[in-house]
LODREN-862803 format. One record per residue: y, z, x of N, C-alpha, C in turn. Coordinates in pm, 1 decimal, always signed. Each point is the difference from the previous one (the first is absolute). Layout:
N
[[Y; Z; X]; [Y; Z; X]; [Y; Z; X]];
...
//
This chain:
77
[[+3728.7; -2979.3; -3529.9]; [+2.9; -142.8; +21.4]; [+51.6; -36.6; +139.1]];
[[-67.3; +38.6; +103.1]; [+45.2; -34.5; +133.8]; [+0.1; -149.7; +26.5]];
[[-92.8; -74.2; -63.7]; [-5.6; -143.4; +23.6]; [+130.1; -65.6; -40.4]];
[[+50.4; +33.0; -117.6]; [+121.8; -64.5; -46.2]; [+119.0; +34.7; +87.2]];
[[+10.6; +124.1; +42.4]; [+117.0; +38.2; +78.4]; [+3.4; -69.3; +135.5]];
[[-115.6; -29.7; +57.5]; [-0.5; -65.5; +130.9]; [+3.5; -151.9; -10.0]];
[[-42.9; -55.1; -111.2]; [-9.0; -144.4; -16.8]; [+122.6; -58.0; -71.2]];
[[+59.2; +75.5; -90.3]; [+111.5; -52.0; -79.4]; [+114.2; -59.1; +82.7]];
[[+43.1; +65.0; +108.3]; [+108.1; -61.3; +78.8]; [-38.8; -135.6; +59.5]];
[[-127.4; -16.1; +35.9]; [-45.9; -128.7; +52.6]; [+3.4; -107.2; -108.4]];
[[-42.3; +36.7; -119.9]; [+2.6; -94.5; -112.0]; [+143.6; -38.0; -33.2]];
[[+89.5; +98.0; -2.2]; [+141.7; -27.8; -27.4]; [+59.4; -93.8; +104.9]];
[[-34.2; +22.0; +126.0]; [+52.1; -84.3; +107.9]; [-49.6; -143.8; -14.1]];
[[-128.0; -15.2; -33.5]; [-54.4; -135.1; -18.6]; [+68.4; -67.8; -118.0]];
[[+19.1; +72.0; -108.2]; [+67.0; -58.5; -116.3]; [+139.5; -50.6; +34.2]];
[[+74.5; +77.4; +76.3]; [+134.6; -43.3; +40.9]; [-5.5; -128.1; +82.6]];
[[-93.8; -5.3; +92.4]; [-11.3; -118.8; +85.4]; [-49.6; -121.0; -79.2]];
[[-87.9; +22.4; -98.0]; [-45.5; -110.0; -85.8]; [+117.4; -61.7; -75.0]];
[[+82.0; +84.7; -58.4]; [+115.4; -49.1; -76.0]; [+97.6; -73.2; +91.9]];
[[+15.6; +49.4; +121.9]; [+92.2; -62.4; +95.2]; [-56.9; -127.4; +61.7]];
[[-130.9; -20.8; -17.5]; [-61.6; -117.4; +61.6]; [-19.7; +15.3; +149.1]];
[[-7.6; +122.2; +47.3]; [-18.6; +26.9; +142.5]; [-150.3; +6.2; +29.3]];
[[-60.6; -116.7; +4.6]; [-145.3; -10.3; +10.8]; [-57.6; +59.8; +127.5]];
[[+62.9; -17.0; +115.8]; [-55.9; +64.4; +120.2]; [-9.2; +152.3; -14.1]];
[[+100.5; +60.3; -63.1]; [-3.8; +145.1; -21.9]; [-109.9; +37.0; -98.3]];
[[-20.6; -83.4; -101.9]; [-106.5; +26.2; -96.5]; [-135.8; -2.8; +70.0]];
[[-18.9; -95.2; +89.8]; [-125.9; -9.3; +75.2]; [-25.5; +130.3; +74.7]];
[[+99.6; +46.1; +73.0]; [-15.4; +121.6; +79.8]; [-21.6; +123.0; -88.2]];
[[+80.2; +13.7; -103.5]; [-8.5; +119.4; -84.2]; [-127.8; +2.7; -82.8]];
[[-47.6; -115.7; -41.2]; [-125.0; -4.7; -75.6]; [-117.3; +40.8; +89.0]];
[[+6.4; -34.9; +126.2]; [-104.5; +42.1; +93.3]; [-1.0; +152.5; +14.0]];
[[+117.7; +58.8; +11.0]; [+10.9; +145.8; +10.1]; [-50.2; +66.6; -128.6]];
[[+42.1; -54.3; -114.2]; [-44.0; +55.1; -127.7]; [-151.6; -7.8; -13.6]];
[[-57.7; -110.6; +37.3]; [-144.8; -16.2; -9.0]; [-71.9; +104.2; +84.6]];
[[+46.4; +20.1; +121.5]; [-62.7; +98.6; +88.8]; [+12.3; +141.4; -56.6]];
[[+118.1; +34.0; -49.9]; [+20.1; +133.5; -58.3]; [-89.1; +19.9; -123.3]];
[[-6.3; -102.1; -83.2]; [-81.2; +10.0; -120.8]; [-147.5; +18.9; +35.0]];
[[-48.2; -75.2; +98.6]; [-139.4; +16.9; +42.1]; [-24.6; +140.1; +54.5]];
[[+94.2; +50.4; +77.2]; [-15.1; +133.7; +57.1]; [-7.5; +106.1; -109.8]];
[[+63.1; -27.4; -114.1]; [-1.4; +94.0; -112.0]; [-113.2; -28.7; -98.9]];
[[-82.0; -100.2; +31.9]; [-110.8; -34.4; -88.0]; [+39.3; -82.1; -120.9]];
[[+119.2; -54.7; +2.0]; [+51.1; -82.7; -110.6]; [-33.6; -146.5; +27.5]];
[[-125.8; -34.9; -22.6]; [-50.6; -132.0; +36.7]; [+66.6; -111.0; -80.6]];
[[+17.4; +18.8; -130.1]; [+61.8; -104.6; -81.3]; [+144.1; -26.2; +42.1]];
[[+73.4; +104.7; +30.7]; [+137.3; -17.3; +47.0]; [+1.3; -71.6; +134.2]];
[[-92.9; +34.6; +87.3]; [-9.0; -66.8; +130.4]; [-28.9; -148.8; -17.0]];
[[-89.3; -33.2; -92.8]; [-30.8; -141.1; -25.9]; [+120.7; -73.3; -56.6]];
[[+73.1; +65.3; -89.4]; [+121.0; -59.7; -55.3]; [+102.9; -24.8; +109.8]];
[[+19.6; +98.2; +86.9]; [+95.2; -15.4; +111.2]; [-43.3; -114.6; +91.0]];
[[-129.5; -12.6; +22.4]; [-51.2; -108.9; +83.0]; [+30.2; -135.2; -66.7]];
[[-18.5; -7.8; -131.2]; [+31.2; -123.7; -72.5]; [+148.3; -33.1; +7.8]];
[[+84.0; +101.2; -13.8]; [+145.1; -20.8; +12.4]; [+33.8; -50.4; +139.5]];
[[-65.6; +57.1; +99.4]; [+23.2; -43.8; +138.0]; [-38.1; -147.2; +17.0]];
[[-111.4; -41.1; -57.1]; [-43.0; -139.9; +10.1]; [+100.4; -93.8; -66.6]];
[[+49.9; +39.9; -116.1]; [+100.7; -81.5; -69.2]; [+127.7; -8.7; +82.7]];
[[+41.9; +111.8; +56.5]; [+121.4; +1.1; +83.0]; [-18.9; -85.3; +125.3]];
[[-118.8; +3.7; +58.2]; [-27.2; -85.2; +116.6]; [+14.1; -147.6; -36.2]];
[[-50.0; -37.3; -117.8]; [+17.4; -137.9; -46.0]; [+147.3; -33.6; -17.1]];
[[+77.4; +93.9; -52.7]; [+143.6; -24.1; -18.0]; [+71.0; -16.7; +133.9]];
[[-45.8; +71.4; +101.9]; [+58.3; -14.1; +133.9]; [-37.4; -136.3; +58.0]];
[[-124.2; -37.6; -17.5]; [-48.7; -126.7; +56.7]; [+55.0; -121.9; -72.5]];
[[+17.3; +12.3; -130.7]; [+40.8; -113.1; -83.3]; [+119.9; +38.6; -85.7]];
[[+116.9; +18.7; +62.4]; [+117.4; +44.5; -75.6]; [+45.8; -107.6; -99.4]];
[[+59.7; +47.3; -108.6]; [+57.1; -92.0; -98.1]; [+129.7; +59.5; -52.3]];
[[+80.7; -84.2; -57.0]; [+127.3; +46.0; -54.7]; [+104.1; +16.3; +108.3]];
[[+119.6; +32.5; -43.1]; [+112.0; +10.2; +92.1]; [-5.4; +126.2; +85.7]];
[[-37.5; +111.5; -60.8]; [+4.3; +125.2; +74.9]; [-132.0; +76.0; -2.3]];
[[-104.9; -60.3; -53.6]; [-129.2; +64.4; -1.1]; [-17.9; +106.4; -105.5]];
[[+99.4; +17.1; -86.4]; [-9.6; +102.7; -104.9]; [-105.3; -38.8; -102.7]];
[[-57.3; +103.1; -59.2]; [-98.8; -18.5; -104.2]; [+71.4; -11.6; -133.9]];
[[+1.4; -118.9; -55.6]; [+64.5; -21.9; -127.8]; [-99.1; -69.6; -92.0]];
[[-69.2; +78.2; -78.4]; [-104.6; -52.2; -86.3]; [+42.1; +15.9; -145.5]];
[[+27.5; -108.2; -64.3]; [+29.6; -4.9; -143.0]; [+93.5; +113.3; -43.4]];
[[+102.6; +24.1; +77.8]; [+99.3; +99.0; -37.3]; [-44.5; +143.7; +11.2]];
[[-120.1; +26.7; +52.7]; [-46.2; +135.9; +14.0]; [+79.0; +72.2; +109.4]];
[[+21.6; -69.2; +110.2]; [+76.5; +56.3; +111.5]; [+111.6; -97.1; +30.5]];
[[+118.6; +51.5; +20.8]; [+109.8; -84.4; +43.7]; [+88.7; -37.4; -109.4]];
//
């Protein structure tokens, strides 16, 4: 499973930044994840990373809340 070993740290890093509400970092890391996934032929993962990047870009452009954290119905936070 070489794909998982090279991609998992990127996914973990994005998850940490998502929880922290660090949207600029999510934008950057999702771009890296998408490129790595495409290079490994993981098209669905690359598309998902691209979608996450688009959502994070919206969060950067249109911030809400006091600290930008993701707090959805008690799921996070």
